[in-house]
C-alpha positions as CSV (number, residue, x, y, z in Angstrom):
1,M,143.9,137.9,96.7
2,A,146.4,136.4,94.0
3,N,146.2,138.2,90.8
4,T,146.6,134.7,88.8
5,P,144.0,133.1,86.6
6,D,143.3,130.3,89.6
7,A,142.5,133.0,91.5
8,Q,139.2,132.4,93.3
9,S,136.1,134.5,93.9
10,S,134.7,135.6,97.2
11,D,131.8,133.6,96.6
12,Y,133.6,130.7,95.7
13,Q,135.7,130.7,99.0
14,A,132.6,131.1,101.0
15,M,131.4,128.2,99.7
16,L,134.5,125.8,99.2
17,P,134.4,124.5,103.1
18,Y,130.6,123.0,102.4
19,W,131.6,121.4,98.9
20,Q,135.1,120.0,100.7
21,M,132.9,118.7,103.2
22,V,130.2,117.1,101.0
23,E,132.7,115.7,98.0
24,T,134.5,113.7,101.3
25,M,131.1,112.2,102.7
26,L,130.0,111.4,99.3
27,D,133.8,109.7,98.5
28,G,132.8,107.5,101.7
29,A,134.6,105.9,105.0
30,D,138.1,106.1,103.2
31,A,137.9,109.9,102.4
32,M,136.6,110.9,106.2
33,R,138.9,108.7,107.8
34,A,141.8,110.4,105.6
35,A,140.4,113.9,106.5
36,G,141.5,113.5,109.8
37,E,141.3,116.0,112.7
38,K,139.1,118.3,110.3
39,Y,136.0,115.8,111.2
40,L,137.1,113.4,113.9
41,P,139.1,115.7,116.5
42,R,141.6,113.9,118.8
43,F,140.6,113.8,122.1
44,P,142.5,116.1,125.0
45,N,145.8,114.5,126.1
46,E,145.0,111.5,123.3
47,T,148.1,110.3,122.3
48,K,149.4,110.6,118.8
49,E,149.1,106.6,118.6
50,N,145.9,105.8,120.1
51,Y,144.1,108.7,117.7
52,E,145.6,107.0,115.0
53,Y,144.1,103.7,115.8
54,R,140.9,105.6,116.3
55,R,141.0,107.2,113.0
56,K,141.9,104.1,110.9
57,N,139.0,102.3,112.3
58,A,136.6,104.8,112.8
59,K,132.9,104.0,111.5
60,F,131.2,105.6,109.2
61,T,127.7,105.1,107.7
62,N,126.8,107.2,104.8
63,I,123.4,107.5,105.6
64,F,124.0,111.7,103.5
65,R,124.5,109.8,100.4
66,D,121.2,107.4,100.5
67,L,119.7,110.7,101.5
68,V,121.0,112.7,98.1
69,E,120.5,109.5,96.1
70,G,117.0,108.9,96.9
71,L,115.7,112.3,96.8
72,A,117.5,113.0,93.6
73,S,116.2,109.5,92.1
74,K,112.4,111.1,92.2
75,P,112.3,112.8,89.1
76,F,114.0,110.0,87.1
77,A,111.2,107.4,87.4
78,K,110.6,108.0,83.9
79,Q,112.8,109.1,81.2
80,V,113.7,112.9,80.8
81,D,113.2,113.7,77.4
82,L,112.2,116.3,74.8
83,V,108.2,116.9,74.5
84,E,107.0,115.4,71.3
85,G,106.9,118.1,68.3
86,S,108.8,120.6,70.0
87,A,112.4,120.1,68.7
88,S,114.3,119.9,65.3
89,E,115.5,116.6,63.6
90,A,119.1,117.9,64.7
91,I,118.3,118.4,68.4
92,K,116.4,114.9,68.6
93,N,119.7,113.5,67.6
94,L,122.2,115.1,69.8
95,A,119.7,114.4,72.6
96,E,120.5,110.6,72.1
97,D,124.5,111.7,73.0
98,I,124.0,115.3,74.5
99,D,127.6,115.4,75.9
100,G,129.5,114.1,72.9
101,A,130.6,111.0,75.6
102,G,127.7,108.8,74.3
103,N,125.2,110.0,77.3
104,H,121.5,110.6,76.7
105,L,119.7,114.0,78.1
106,H,118.3,111.8,80.8
107,V,121.6,110.5,82.0
108,V,123.3,114.1,82.0
109,A,120.3,115.5,83.7
110,G,120.3,112.9,86.5
111,D,124.2,114.1,87.3
112,V,123.3,117.4,87.3
113,F,120.3,116.9,89.7
114,F,122.0,114.5,92.0
115,N,125.3,117.2,92.3
116,G,123.0,120.3,92.5
117,I,120.9,118.9,95.4
118,A,124.5,117.9,97.5
119,N,126.3,121.2,96.2
120,A,123.3,123.6,96.2
121,I,124.6,124.4,92.7
122,D,125.8,122.7,89.4
123,W,126.3,124.1,85.8
124,I,126.2,123.2,82.2
125,L,128.6,124.7,79.6
126,V,127.3,124.6,76.2
127,D,130.2,124.4,73.7
128,K,131.3,123.4,70.3
129,T,134.1,121.1,68.5
130,A,136.7,123.4,67.7
131,L,137.7,123.8,64.3
132,P,140.8,124.2,62.4
133,P,141.4,128.1,60.7
134,D,140.3,126.6,57.5
135,A,137.1,125.4,58.0
136,R,134.4,128.1,57.0
137,S,131.2,126.1,55.5
138,R,128.6,124.0,57.2
139,Q,129.9,121.5,55.2
140,D,133.1,121.6,56.4
141,E,131.8,121.4,60.3
142,K,129.9,118.4,59.2
143,N,133.1,116.5,57.4
144,L,134.8,117.1,60.2
145,G,132.3,116.1,63.1
146,A,131.8,119.7,64.4
147,R,128.6,119.8,67.0
148,P,127.8,121.7,70.0
149,Y,128.1,119.5,73.3
150,W,127.5,120.0,76.8
151,V,129.7,120.0,79.8
152,R,128.6,119.4,83.5
153,I,131.0,121.7,85.5
154,P,131.1,120.7,89.2
155,A,130.7,123.6,91.6
156,A,134.1,123.0,93.2
157,R,135.7,123.7,89.6
158,M,133.7,126.9,89.1
159,L,136.5,129.1,90.8
160,A,134.9,132.3,89.8
161,V,131.4,133.5,88.1
162,Y,130.2,137.4,87.7
163,S,126.9,138.2,85.8
164,A,125.5,141.7,84.6
165,V,122.1,142.8,83.9
166,I,122.5,143.9,80.5
167,G,118.9,144.9,78.5
168,G,117.1,144.0,81.6
169,K,118.6,140.4,81.5
170,E,121.0,138.9,83.9
171,E,123.8,137.5,81.6
172,I,127.3,135.7,82.9
173,V,130.1,138.0,81.7
174,H,133.3,136.3,83.6
175,A,134.0,132.8,84.5
176,R,137.0,131.0,85.4
177,I,136.5,126.9,85.4
178,L,139.4,124.4,86.5
179,E,140.3,121.8,84.4
180,E,143.1,119.8,85.8
181,V,143.7,116.8,82.7
182,A,145.8,113.7,83.2
183,V,147.9,113.4,80.6
184,R,150.3,110.0,79.4
185,D,154.2,111.0,80.4
186,G,156.0,107.9,79.0
187,Y,154.5,104.8,80.6
188,G,153.0,107.0,83.3
189,E,150.8,110.1,83.6
190,K,150.6,113.7,85.2
191,T,148.2,115.9,85.9
192,V,148.4,119.1,84.2
193,K,146.3,122.0,85.7
194,R,144.5,124.4,82.9
195,I,142.1,127.3,83.5
196,R,139.7,127.9,81.1
197,V,138.5,131.9,81.1
198,L,135.2,133.1,79.4
199,D,135.0,136.3,79.0
200,R,133.0,139.5,78.1
201,E,134.3,142.8,78.1
202,L,131.8,145.2,79.8
203,T,130.8,149.1,78.9
204,V,130.2,150.9,82.4
205,L,128.1,154.4,82.4
206,G,128.7,155.5,85.9
207,E,128.2,152.7,88.2
208,K,125.6,150.7,85.7
209,V,126.4,147.9,82.7
210,V,125.0,149.0,79.4
211,A,126.8,147.1,77.0
212,A,128.9,143.5,76.7
213,A,131.0,142.8,73.9
214,P,130.9,139.6,72.1
215,A,132.3,136.8,74.4
216,T,135.9,135.4,74.2
217,F,137.7,132.2,75.7
218,Q,141.2,131.8,76.9
219,V,142.8,128.8,78.0
220,L,146.1,128.9,80.1
221,E,148.2,126.2,81.2
222,E,150.6,126.1,84.5
223,R,154.0,124.8,83.8
224,P,157.4,125.5,85.1
225,K,159.3,128.2,84.3
226,A,163.0,127.2,82.9
227,N,165.8,126.9,85.2
228,S,163.7,127.6,87.8
229,Q,161.5,126.2,90.6
230,D,158.6,128.7,90.0
231,K,156.1,128.3,87.7
232,E,154.2,130.2,84.9
233,W,150.9,130.5,83.2
234,V,151.0,129.8,79.3
235,S,148.2,130.8,77.3
236,I,147.7,127.3,74.8
237,D,144.5,128.5,73.1
238,R,142.4,131.5,72.7
239,G,139.6,133.3,70.5
240,P,135.8,134.6,69.9
241,I,133.2,132.7,70.8
242,A,131.0,132.4,67.7
243,I,127.5,133.2,69.3
244,G,128.5,136.2,71.0
245,I,127.6,135.0,74.7
246,I,128.7,132.7,77.5
247,A,126.6,129.7,76.9
248,L,126.8,128.7,80.7
249,V,123.9,127.7,82.6
250,P,123.4,127.4,86.3
251,F,121.0,124.5,88.0
252,L,120.4,125.7,91.9
253,T,118.6,124.1,94.7
254,G,119.7,126.5,97.2
255,R,118.6,130.3,97.3
256,R,121.1,132.8,96.0
257,K,122.5,135.2,98.4
258,E,121.3,138.6,96.6
259,G,124.2,140.1,94.6
260,S,126.5,137.4,94.3
261,W,126.8,133.7,93.2
262,Q,126.8,132.3,96.9
263,V,123.9,129.8,97.2
264,L,122.6,128.5,100.9
265,P,122.4,124.7,100.5
266,P,119.3,123.0,101.4
267,M,121.4,119.8,102.7
268,K,123.6,121.8,104.6
269,D,122.3,121.0,108.2
270,A,122.0,117.4,107.1
271,A,125.7,117.2,106.0
272,Y,126.7,118.9,109.4
273,L,124.6,116.4,111.0
274,Q,126.5,113.6,109.3
275,V,129.7,114.7,110.4
276,E,128.6,114.4,114.0
277,H,126.9,111.1,113.3
278,F,130.5,109.9,112.1
279,Q,131.7,111.2,115.4
280,Q,129.4,109.6,117.7
281,E,129.9,106.2,115.7
282,T,133.4,106.2,116.0
283,N,133.1,107.0,119.7
284,L,130.6,104.3,120.7
285,K,132.7,102.0,118.7
286,S,135.7,102.9,120.9
287,A,133.6,102.4,123.7
288,K,132.5,99.3,123.1
289,E,136.4,98.0,122.4
290,L,137.1,99.0,125.8
291,T,134.4,97.3,127.5
292,A,135.0,94.3,125.7
293,F,138.5,94.0,126.4
294,P,138.6,95.2,130.9
295,M,141.5,96.0,132.3
296,L,144.0,93.9,134.7
297,A,144.9,95.4,137.7
298,G,147.4,94.3,140.3
299,N,146.9,95.8,143.6
300,G,149.9,95.4,146.4
301,I,152.0,93.7,143.7
302,T,155.1,95.3,142.7
303,P,156.2,94.5,139.1
304,P,158.9,92.9,137.1
305,V,161.1,95.2,135.1
306,D,163.5,95.0,132.2
307,E,167.1,95.7,131.8
308,K,165.7,99.6,130.7
309,G,164.0,99.3,133.9
310,N,160.6,99.7,132.5
311,P,157.9,97.3,134.2
312,V,156.8,94.3,132.2
313,M,153.2,93.6,131.1
314,A,151.5,90.6,133.0
315,P,150.4,88.0,130.2
316,I,147.0,87.8,129.8
317,G,144.8,84.8,128.3
318,P,144.1,81.0,128.7
319,S,146.9,78.6,129.7
320,V,148.4,81.7,132.1
321,V,148.9,81.5,135.9
322,L,149.4,84.8,137.7
323,Y,150.7,84.8,141.2
324,A,150.2,87.2,143.6
325,P,153.3,87.2,146.3
326,P,153.0,88.2,149.6
327,N,154.2,91.6,150.6
328,S,157.9,91.5,151.7
329,D,157.1,93.0,155.2
330,G,155.1,90.2,155.9
331,G,151.7,91.9,155.6
332,Q,148.4,90.9,153.0
333,H,149.1,89.3,150.2
334,G,148.5,91.2,146.7
335,E,145.6,90.1,144.2
336,W,144.5,90.3,140.3
337,K,141.1,91.5,139.2
338,F,139.7,93.4,136.5
339,I,138.6,96.5,135.9
340,E,135.3,96.6,133.8
341,P,133.5,99.8,132.8
342,S,129.5,100.3,133.3
343,A,127.5,99.3,130.2
344,A,125.0,102.0,131.2
345,S,127.1,104.5,129.3
346,L,127.0,102.2,126.0
347,K,123.8,102.2,125.8
348,F,123.3,105.9,126.2
349,L,125.5,106.7,123.5
350,A,123.9,103.9,121.3
351,E,120.7,105.6,121.8
352,E,122.4,109.0,120.8
353,V,123.5,107.3,117.8
354,D,120.1,106.1,116.9
355,K,118.4,109.6,117.9
356,T,121.0,111.4,115.1
357,E,120.3,109.1,112.7
358,Q,116.6,109.7,113.0
359,Q,117.0,113.3,112.7
360,L,119.2,113.1,109.9
361,R,117.2,111.2,107.8
362,E,114.4,113.6,108.7
363,L,116.3,116.9,107.6
364,G,117.0,114.9,104.5
365,R,113.4,114.7,103.7
366,Q,113.1,111.3,104.0
367,P,111.3,110.5,107.3
368,L,109.6,107.6,106.3
369,T,112.5,105.5,106.5
370,A,113.9,106.7,109.7
371,Q,110.7,106.5,112.2
372,T,110.4,103.7,113.9
373,G,106.5,102.7,115.5
374,N,103.4,103.2,114.0
375,L,102.2,105.7,111.2
376,T,99.1,106.7,110.5
377,V,97.9,107.1,106.6
378,V,97.6,110.9,107.2
379,T,101.3,111.4,108.8
380,T,102.6,108.9,106.1
381,A,101.0,110.8,103.3
382,F,101.8,114.1,104.7
383,A,105.6,113.3,105.5
384,A,105.9,112.1,101.8
385,H,104.2,115.4,100.8
386,K,106.5,117.0,102.5
387,G,109.5,116.1,100.8
388,N,108.1,115.9,97.3
389,S,107.4,119.6,97.6
390,A,111.1,120.5,97.6
391,V,111.9,117.7,94.8
392,Q,109.0,119.1,92.8
393,A,110.3,122.9,92.9
394,W,114.1,121.6,92.0
395,A,112.8,119.6,89.5
396,L,111.2,122.2,87.7
397,N,114.2,124.6,88.2
398,L,116.1,121.4,86.4
399,K,113.3,121.8,83.5
400,D,114.8,125.5,83.2
401,C,117.9,124.7,82.9
402,L,117.6,122.0,80.5
403,E,115.8,123.6,78.2
404,Q,117.9,127.2,78.5
405,A,121.2,125.1,77.6
406,L,119.1,123.4,74.6
407,A,118.4,127.1,73.9
408,Y,122.2,127.6,73.4
409,T,122.2,124.4,72.0
410,C,120.0,125.8,69.1
411,L,122.0,129.1,68.9
412,W,125.2,127.2,68.1
413,L,123.3,125.1,65.3
414,K,121.2,128.5,63.9
415,D,117.8,126.2,64.6
416,I,115.0,128.5,64.8
417,S,113.3,125.5,67.1
418,E,112.2,125.7,70.9
419,P,113.0,122.3,72.6
420,E,110.8,121.7,75.9
421,V,112.2,118.8,78.3
422,D,109.8,116.8,79.7
423,V,110.4,115.9,83.6
424,D,108.7,114.6,85.9
425,T,107.1,116.4,88.9
426,D,104.5,114.3,89.5
427,F,105.0,112.5,93.3
428,A,101.8,113.3,94.2
429,V,100.9,109.3,93.8
430,D,103.9,108.4,95.9
431,G,101.5,109.0,98.9
432,E,98.5,106.6,97.6
433,G,100.2,103.2,98.7
434,D,98.1,100.2,97.1
435,K,94.8,102.0,97.2
436,G,95.6,104.2,93.8
437,P,95.3,101.5,91.6
438,D,92.3,99.9,93.1
439,Y,90.5,103.0,93.3
440,I,90.7,104.5,89.6
441,L,89.3,100.8,88.5
442,T,86.5,101.4,90.8
443,L,85.6,104.5,89.0
444,H,86.3,103.0,85.7
445,E,84.0,100.0,86.2
446,R,81.3,103.0,87.6
447,G,81.6,104.8,84.4
448,D,82.8,107.6,86.1
449,L,86.1,107.2,84.1
450,S,86.7,106.5,80.3
451,T,88.8,104.4,78.9
452,E,91.4,106.0,77.9
453,T,91.3,108.2,81.2
454,T,91.8,104.9,83.1
455,W,94.9,103.9,81.0
456,E,96.4,107.5,81.2
457,E,96.1,107.2,85.0
458,G,97.8,103.5,84.6
459,K,100.8,105.0,83.2
460,R,101.1,107.9,85.6
461,R,101.0,105.6,88.8
462,G,103.4,103.1,87.1
463,F,101.2,99.8,87.0
464,L,101.1,100.3,83.3
465,A,104.2,100.3,81.2
466,P,106.2,103.4,79.9
467,E,105.6,101.9,76.5
468,F,101.8,101.4,76.5
469,T,100.2,103.6,74.2
470,A,96.5,103.9,73.5
471,D,96.8,103.1,69.7
472,R,98.8,100.0,69.9
473,E,96.2,98.8,72.8
474,R,93.5,98.9,70.4
475,E,94.7,97.7,67.6
476,R,96.0,94.3,69.7
477,Q,92.5,94.4,70.7
478,M,90.9,94.5,67.3
479,K,93.1,91.3,66.9
480,E,91.8,89.5,69.7
481,I,88.0,89.5,68.4
482,P,87.5,86.5,67.2
483,G,85.1,86.3,63.4
484,A,85.6,89.7,63.4
485,D,86.7,90.6,59.4
486,D,85.2,93.9,59.0
487,V,87.0,96.7,60.5
488,E,83.8,98.7,61.3
489,L,82.5,95.7,63.0
490,M,85.6,95.3,65.1
491,A,85.7,99.2,66.1
492,A,82.3,98.9,67.4
493,A,83.0,95.8,69.6
494,L,85.7,97.9,71.3
495,P,84.8,99.7,75.0
496,S,83.3,102.8,74.8
497,A,86.0,105.6,75.1
498,T,83.8,107.8,76.6
């Protein structure tokens, strides 16, 4: 392993092939075709020209991305936001633009959740605006617009991460993050490769870590050596991290392998099956083309040759006449005929493609979009619940991740509040179909549910607007009561809340 800042950890190297495969699939058909033999092997004895034609015209239906999008959307039917009363005004204001790029907490959470499902892990780094050396007071920070902000770190950019148990709690003690920056170069641009190193020096007693020094950071940039073709790493920024720790938060949907940062991806089987589906679809397309354009055979006919001695291809198409001259020895004349492949193999290949697609959707925990035929109500509800149970667990992990990142944000601000995040994990109503609202209304009409509870269930099931509030609704009802000028009379005329 190279002893340079961009060295990859063994955990990273173990996960990288999967991340590269997922990135290629999410990028779509052009990326899959460009990968060539990595995901579309060449047939034995297939010429380079024939393979290139097949590769450039390969068919790719991106079911994997559809699956991830579907799963990632479930917790975001309702806005991810701070729990009322849990956060200070400063944190509320930051939540409106949590990453310094104008994105609300809900938007950043959605990006983290999507990529966490696809790659099994994603990261949030809580950083703060850099200040000049002469800035010392909080007023200086305010004048300069200094503030904490979140940076999402994709898994493939986290080149190395190491943690240790310090004081009974696991903490990140070293991380190296790849930062490739596009900078203007005259009228063009160039890509500059940088590595951000976050580190805490450890105190080790025997084999046990007993303490860790305050965190530091360093940014190194790869530059050409003077008068040489070689490159070197130059430090362009370094210093202490004011809060003393590495404010790096992982979001995981896969299970960590013990003692490492390798993660078992929950979508791995689906990803490999997507590659197989890509190969099957492409092979079916090639077979269809061969069947649609049958081969012309000339039996008992000596082909003419060109000046180089190569056989001349026979013309095929309308307004073309092909002659089959007799053999020179006066025997039976030659003949032309078409050789057409059997369509039975096409039917078999098409059925295999359909089976693979169905299996792929089932692996992606969306069986309702893949199965054909009749589904009973019980089967539908069970299938929906099976998919939701995994997403619910991931949504709870997301909630923990966001709250830990907010805790680091408070640390930067020296804010004593303890923000909580509201992430929707209530997917049970998905399997109710159209009967849920009717059932709730029936219970209310029978007097088994109060008006308040009926409204709450209406918001929960989505047939009342997210902006609906009981207080505002009661005010509107009071305004609609004709001839009631007295507040007490109006209140008495409203439906009972019990």
